[in-house]
Backbone as XML, in Angstrom:
<?xml version="1.0"?>
<chain id="A" units="angstrom">
  <residue number="1" name="UNK">
    <atom name="N" x="13.172" y="-3.979" z="-35.610"/>
    <atom name="CA" x="11.811" y="-3.505" z="-35.536"/>
    <atom name="C" x="11.678" y="-2.234" z="-36.322"/>
  </residue>
  <residue number="2" name="UNK">
    <atom name="N" x="10.524" y="-2.037" z="-36.882"/>
    <atom name="CA" x="10.274" y="-0.846" z="-37.691"/>
    <atom name="C" x="9.989" y="0.350" z="-36.792"/>
  </residue>
  <residue number="3" name="UNK">
    <atom name="N" x="10.608" y="1.453" z="-37.127"/>
    <atom name="CA" x="10.364" y="2.686" z="-36.380"/>
    <atom name="C" x="8.986" y="3.215" z="-36.725"/>
  </residue>
  <residue number="4" name="UNK">
    <atom name="N" x="8.175" y="3.514" z="-35.711"/>
    <atom name="CA" x="6.867" y="4.079" z="-35.987"/>
    <atom name="C" x="6.527" y="5.198" z="-35.001"/>
  </residue>
  <residue number="5" name="UNK">
    <atom name="N" x="7.488" y="5.689" z="-34.253"/>
    <atom name="CA" x="7.320" y="6.807" z="-33.334"/>
    <atom name="C" x="8.324" y="7.883" z="-33.716"/>
  </residue>
  <residue number="6" name="UNK">
    <atom name="N" x="7.817" y="9.050" z="-34.052"/>
    <atom name="CA" x="8.745" y="10.105" z="-34.482"/>
    <atom name="C" x="8.297" y="11.474" z="-34.019"/>
  </residue>
  <residue number="7" name="UNK">
    <atom name="N" x="9.191" y="12.417" z="-34.087"/>
    <atom name="CA" x="8.935" y="13.809" z="-33.851"/>
    <atom name="C" x="8.337" y="14.134" z="-32.492"/>
  </residue>
  <residue number="8" name="UNK">
    <atom name="N" x="7.249" y="14.891" z="-32.536"/>
    <atom name="CA" x="6.624" y="15.366" z="-31.275"/>
    <atom name="C" x="6.134" y="14.168" z="-30.421"/>
  </residue>
  <residue number="9" name="UNK">
    <atom name="N" x="5.692" y="13.120" z="-31.052"/>
    <atom name="CA" x="5.216" y="11.935" z="-30.354"/>
    <atom name="C" x="6.351" y="11.377" z="-29.483"/>
  </residue>
  <residue number="10" name="UNK">
    <atom name="N" x="7.500" y="11.277" z="-30.075"/>
    <atom name="CA" x="8.684" y="10.774" z="-29.327"/>
    <atom name="C" x="9.045" y="11.668" z="-28.182"/>
  </residue>
  <residue number="11" name="UNK">
    <atom name="N" x="9.058" y="12.971" z="-28.399"/>
    <atom name="CA" x="9.379" y="13.949" z="-27.385"/>
    <atom name="C" x="8.401" y="13.835" z="-26.196"/>
  </residue>
  <residue number="12" name="UNK">
    <atom name="N" x="7.097" y="13.765" z="-26.485"/>
    <atom name="CA" x="6.103" y="13.671" z="-25.459"/>
    <atom name="C" x="6.203" y="12.360" z="-24.665"/>
  </residue>
  <residue number="13" name="UNK">
    <atom name="N" x="6.498" y="11.266" z="-25.326"/>
    <atom name="CA" x="6.635" y="10.000" z="-24.639"/>
    <atom name="C" x="7.803" y="10.054" z="-23.658"/>
  </residue>
  <residue number="14" name="UNK">
    <atom name="N" x="8.927" y="10.593" z="-24.078"/>
    <atom name="CA" x="10.100" y="10.688" z="-23.224"/>
    <atom name="C" x="9.818" y="11.615" z="-22.047"/>
  </residue>
  <residue number="15" name="UNK">
    <atom name="N" x="9.196" y="12.757" z="-22.331"/>
    <atom name="CA" x="8.862" y="13.708" z="-21.278"/>
    <atom name="C" x="7.923" y="13.122" z="-20.254"/>
  </residue>
  <residue number="16" name="UNK">
    <atom name="N" x="6.857" y="12.491" z="-20.707"/>
    <atom name="CA" x="5.898" y="11.866" z="-19.794"/>
    <atom name="C" x="6.527" y="10.756" z="-19.000"/>
  </residue>
  <residue number="17" name="UNK">
    <atom name="N" x="7.329" y="9.925" z="-19.655"/>
    <atom name="CA" x="7.998" y="8.821" z="-18.955"/>
    <atom name="C" x="8.909" y="9.320" z="-17.884"/>
  </residue>
  <residue number="18" name="UNK">
    <atom name="N" x="9.730" y="10.313" z="-18.215"/>
    <atom name="CA" x="10.639" y="10.865" z="-17.191"/>
    <atom name="C" x="9.888" y="11.520" z="-16.049"/>
  </residue>
  <residue number="19" name="UNK">
    <atom name="N" x="8.791" y="12.198" z="-16.343"/>
    <atom name="CA" x="8.000" y="12.861" z="-15.312"/>
    <atom name="C" x="7.391" y="11.835" z="-14.371"/>
  </residue>
  <residue number="20" name="UNK">
    <atom name="N" x="6.863" y="10.764" z="-14.896"/>
    <atom name="CA" x="6.295" y="9.738" z="-14.042"/>
    <atom name="C" x="7.338" y="9.057" z="-13.174"/>
  </residue>
  <residue number="21" name="UNK">
    <atom name="N" x="8.484" y="8.766" z="-13.743"/>
    <atom name="CA" x="9.550" y="8.130" z="-12.955"/>
    <atom name="C" x="10.045" y="9.089" z="-11.886"/>
  </residue>
  <residue number="22" name="UNK">
    <atom name="N" x="10.130" y="10.389" z="-12.206"/>
    <atom name="CA" x="10.547" y="11.358" z="-11.172"/>
    <atom name="C" x="9.472" y="11.413" z="-10.040"/>
  </residue>
  <residue number="23" name="UNK">
    <atom name="N" x="8.215" y="11.301" z="-10.405"/>
    <atom name="CA" x="7.148" y="11.251" z="-9.410"/>
    <atom name="C" x="7.302" y="10.100" z="-8.456"/>
  </residue>
  <residue number="24" name="UNK">
    <atom name="N" x="7.802" y="8.990" z="-8.929"/>
    <atom name="CA" x="8.031" y="7.827" z="-8.072"/>
    <atom name="C" x="9.017" y="8.190" z="-6.968"/>
  </residue>
  <residue number="25" name="UNK">
    <atom name="N" x="10.081" y="8.884" z="-7.324"/>
    <atom name="CA" x="11.100" y="9.238" z="-6.343"/>
    <atom name="C" x="10.709" y="10.447" z="-5.466"/>
  </residue>
  <residue number="26" name="UNK">
    <atom name="N" x="9.883" y="11.302" z="-5.983"/>
    <atom name="CA" x="9.534" y="12.523" z="-5.235"/>
    <atom name="C" x="8.289" y="12.375" z="-4.375"/>
  </residue>
  <residue number="27" name="UNK">
    <atom name="N" x="7.433" y="11.447" z="-4.685"/>
    <atom name="CA" x="6.223" y="11.249" z="-3.899"/>
    <atom name="C" x="6.563" y="10.619" z="-2.579"/>
  </residue>
  <residue number="28" name="UNK">
    <atom name="N" x="5.801" y="10.906" z="-1.566"/>
    <atom name="CA" x="6.036" y="10.422" z="-0.217"/>
    <atom name="C" x="5.673" y="8.933" z="-0.080"/>
  </residue>
  <residue number="29" name="UNK">
    <atom name="N" x="5.023" y="8.595" z="0.966"/>
    <atom name="CA" x="4.637" y="7.206" z="1.264"/>
    <atom name="C" x="3.278" y="6.860" z="0.746"/>
  </residue>
  <residue number="30" name="UNK">
    <atom name="N" x="2.934" y="7.287" z="-0.428"/>
    <atom name="CA" x="1.614" y="6.998" z="-0.989"/>
    <atom name="C" x="1.517" y="5.540" z="-1.370"/>
  </residue>
  <residue number="31" name="UNK">
    <atom name="N" x="0.347" y="4.961" z="-1.144"/>
    <atom name="CA" x="0.183" y="3.533" z="-1.450"/>
    <atom name="C" x="0.111" y="3.247" z="-2.954"/>
  </residue>
  <residue number="32" name="UNK">
    <atom name="N" x="-0.148" y="4.276" z="-3.737"/>
    <atom name="CA" x="-0.233" y="4.123" z="-5.186"/>
    <atom name="C" x="1.081" y="4.499" z="-5.898"/>
  </residue>
  <residue number="33" name="UNK">
    <atom name="N" x="2.122" y="4.680" z="-5.130"/>
    <atom name="CA" x="3.374" y="5.131" z="-5.670"/>
    <atom name="C" x="3.949" y="4.246" z="-6.766"/>
  </residue>
  <residue number="34" name="UNK">
    <atom name="N" x="3.708" y="2.958" z="-6.724"/>
    <atom name="CA" x="4.226" y="2.027" z="-7.713"/>
    <atom name="C" x="3.652" y="2.335" z="-9.101"/>
  </residue>
  <residue number="35" name="UNK">
    <atom name="N" x="2.507" y="3.008" z="-9.198"/>
    <atom name="CA" x="1.928" y="3.344" z="-10.485"/>
    <atom name="C" x="2.830" y="4.278" z="-11.312"/>
  </residue>
  <residue number="36" name="UNK">
    <atom name="N" x="3.634" y="5.046" z="-10.618"/>
    <atom name="CA" x="4.543" y="5.952" z="-11.337"/>
    <atom name="C" x="5.527" y="5.140" z="-12.192"/>
  </residue>
  <residue number="37" name="UNK">
    <atom name="N" x="5.814" y="3.910" z="-11.836"/>
    <atom name="CA" x="6.719" y="3.077" z="-12.578"/>
    <atom name="C" x="6.201" y="2.736" z="-13.960"/>
  </residue>
  <residue number="38" name="UNK">
    <atom name="N" x="4.899" y="2.971" z="-14.204"/>
    <atom name="CA" x="4.380" y="2.770" z="-15.516"/>
    <atom name="C" x="5.002" y="3.725" z="-16.530"/>
  </residue>
  <residue number="39" name="UNK">
    <atom name="N" x="5.685" y="4.774" z="-16.031"/>
    <atom name="CA" x="6.409" y="5.688" z="-16.900"/>
    <atom name="C" x="7.524" y="5.047" z="-17.655"/>
  </residue>
  <residue number="40" name="UNK">
    <atom name="N" x="7.907" y="3.840" z="-17.262"/>
    <atom name="CA" x="8.952" y="3.116" z="-17.978"/>
    <atom name="C" x="8.463" y="2.789" z="-19.424"/>
  </residue>
  <residue number="41" name="UNK">
    <atom name="N" x="7.193" y="2.511" z="-19.561"/>
    <atom name="CA" x="6.651" y="2.125" z="-20.879"/>
    <atom name="C" x="6.774" y="3.248" z="-21.886"/>
  </residue>
  <residue number="42" name="UNK">
    <atom name="N" x="6.226" y="4.458" z="-21.618"/>
    <atom name="CA" x="6.408" y="5.510" z="-22.630"/>
    <atom name="C" x="7.858" y="5.943" z="-22.828"/>
  </residue>
  <residue number="43" name="UNK">
    <atom name="N" x="8.645" y="5.830" z="-21.752"/>
    <atom name="CA" x="10.053" y="6.219" z="-21.879"/>
    <atom name="C" x="10.769" y="5.264" z="-22.847"/>
  </residue>
  <residue number="44" name="UNK">
    <atom name="N" x="10.578" y="3.975" z="-22.675"/>
    <atom name="CA" x="11.229" y="3.000" z="-23.563"/>
    <atom name="C" x="10.714" y="3.080" z="-24.982"/>
  </residue>
  <residue number="45" name="UNK">
    <atom name="N" x="9.414" y="3.264" z="-25.168"/>
    <atom name="CA" x="8.897" y="3.354" z="-26.540"/>
    <atom name="C" x="9.412" y="4.614" z="-27.212"/>
  </residue>
  <residue number="46" name="UNK">
    <atom name="N" x="9.573" y="5.704" z="-26.465"/>
    <atom name="CA" x="10.148" y="6.914" z="-27.034"/>
    <atom name="C" x="11.621" y="6.771" z="-27.404"/>
  </residue>
  <residue number="47" name="UNK">
    <atom name="N" x="12.363" y="6.135" z="-26.504"/>
    <atom name="CA" x="13.791" y="5.970" z="-26.789"/>
    <atom name="C" x="14.063" y="4.968" z="-27.904"/>
  </residue>
  <residue number="48" name="UNK">
    <atom name="N" x="13.251" y="3.933" z="-27.969"/>
    <atom name="CA" x="13.470" y="2.889" z="-28.982"/>
    <atom name="C" x="12.791" y="3.270" z="-30.324"/>
  </residue>
  <residue number="49" name="UNK">
    <atom name="N" x="11.961" y="4.296" z="-30.314"/>
    <atom name="CA" x="11.240" y="4.798" z="-31.491"/>
    <atom name="C" x="10.315" y="3.767" z="-32.122"/>
  </residue>
  <residue number="50" name="UNK">
    <atom name="N" x="9.848" y="2.826" z="-31.287"/>
    <atom name="CA" x="8.879" y="1.858" z="-31.784"/>
    <atom name="C" x="7.837" y="1.574" z="-30.716"/>
  </residue>
  <residue number="51" name="UNK">
    <atom name="N" x="6.609" y="1.421" z="-31.119"/>
    <atom name="CA" x="5.504" y="1.157" z="-30.218"/>
    <atom name="C" x="4.761" y="-0.084" z="-30.691"/>
  </residue>
  <residue number="52" name="UNK">
    <atom name="N" x="4.682" y="-1.140" z="-29.889"/>
    <atom name="CA" x="3.999" y="-2.355" z="-30.294"/>
    <atom name="C" x="2.517" y="-2.110" z="-30.620"/>
  </residue>
  <residue number="53" name="UNK">
    <atom name="N" x="1.872" y="-1.224" z="-29.869"/>
    <atom name="CA" x="0.454" y="-0.954" z="-30.135"/>
    <atom name="C" x="0.285" y="-0.277" z="-31.508"/>
  </residue>
  <residue number="54" name="UNK">
    <atom name="N" x="1.192" y="0.645" z="-31.837"/>
    <atom name="CA" x="1.154" y="1.262" z="-33.171"/>
    <atom name="C" x="1.323" y="0.227" z="-34.268"/>
  </residue>
  <residue number="55" name="UNK">
    <atom name="N" x="2.222" y="-0.755" z="-34.025"/>
    <atom name="CA" x="2.443" y="-1.796" z="-35.008"/>
    <atom name="C" x="1.184" y="-2.625" z="-35.244"/>
  </residue>
  <residue number="56" name="UNK">
    <atom name="N" x="0.490" y="-2.944" z="-34.177"/>
    <atom name="CA" x="-0.735" y="-3.758" z="-34.309"/>
    <atom name="C" x="-1.793" y="-3.020" z="-35.144"/>
  </residue>
  <residue number="57" name="UNK">
    <atom name="N" x="-1.938" y="-1.709" z="-34.908"/>
    <atom name="CA" x="-3.006" y="-0.961" z="-35.589"/>
    <atom name="C" x="-2.534" y="-0.275" z="-36.878"/>
  </residue>
  <residue number="58" name="UNK">
    <atom name="N" x="-1.238" y="-0.463" z="-37.222"/>
    <atom name="CA" x="-0.716" y="0.089" z="-38.475"/>
    <atom name="C" x="-0.540" y="1.619" z="-38.456"/>
  </residue>
  <residue number="59" name="UNK">
    <atom name="N" x="-0.296" y="2.167" z="-37.269"/>
    <atom name="CA" x="-0.093" y="3.587" z="-37.128"/>
    <atom name="C" x="1.396" y="3.915" z="-37.144"/>
  </residue>
  <residue number="60" name="UNK">
    <atom name="N" x="1.722" y="5.066" z="-37.694"/>
    <atom name="CA" x="3.094" y="5.543" z="-37.695"/>
    <atom name="C" x="3.097" y="7.062" z="-37.669"/>
  </residue>
  <residue number="61" name="UNK">
    <atom name="N" x="3.857" y="7.632" z="-36.712"/>
    <atom name="CA" x="4.009" y="9.070" z="-36.681"/>
    <atom name="C" x="5.413" y="9.477" z="-37.150"/>
  </residue>
  <residue number="62" name="UNK">
    <atom name="N" x="6.127" y="8.491" z="-37.620"/>
    <atom name="CA" x="7.472" y="8.698" z="-38.159"/>
    <atom name="C" x="7.368" y="9.046" z="-39.648"/>
  </residue>
  <residue number="63" name="UNK">
    <atom name="N" x="8.100" y="10.082" z="-40.071"/>
    <atom name="CA" x="8.027" y="10.517" z="-41.467"/>
    <atom name="C" x="8.611" y="9.445" z="-42.413"/>
  </residue>
  <residue number="64" name="UNK">
    <atom name="N" x="9.733" y="8.889" z="-42.034"/>
    <atom name="CA" x="10.338" y="7.840" z="-42.848"/>
    <atom name="C" x="10.308" y="6.515" z="-42.092"/>
  </residue>
  <residue number="65" name="UNK">
    <atom name="N" x="9.649" y="5.531" z="-42.653"/>
    <atom name="CA" x="9.615" y="4.213" z="-42.034"/>
    <atom name="C" x="10.517" y="3.290" z="-42.820"/>
  </residue>
  <residue number="66" name="UNK">
    <atom name="N" x="11.189" y="2.442" z="-42.100"/>
    <atom name="CA" x="12.106" y="1.482" z="-42.757"/>
    <atom name="C" x="11.467" y="0.144" z="-42.885"/>
  </residue>
</chain>
């Protein structure tokens, strides 16, 4: 897959993903607690450096694309 996530975008995705996943474990018995698991999406796109939505719209924040 072509890399299309780079730099600050990647850092923010990883930070937001980790924060949401931490919220899942730190939040009490809230009924909406499962929503924190959505943090898996930005975490994986940041770690893999590719975003399917960016690919669809032709966006790239990566300086060098392969």
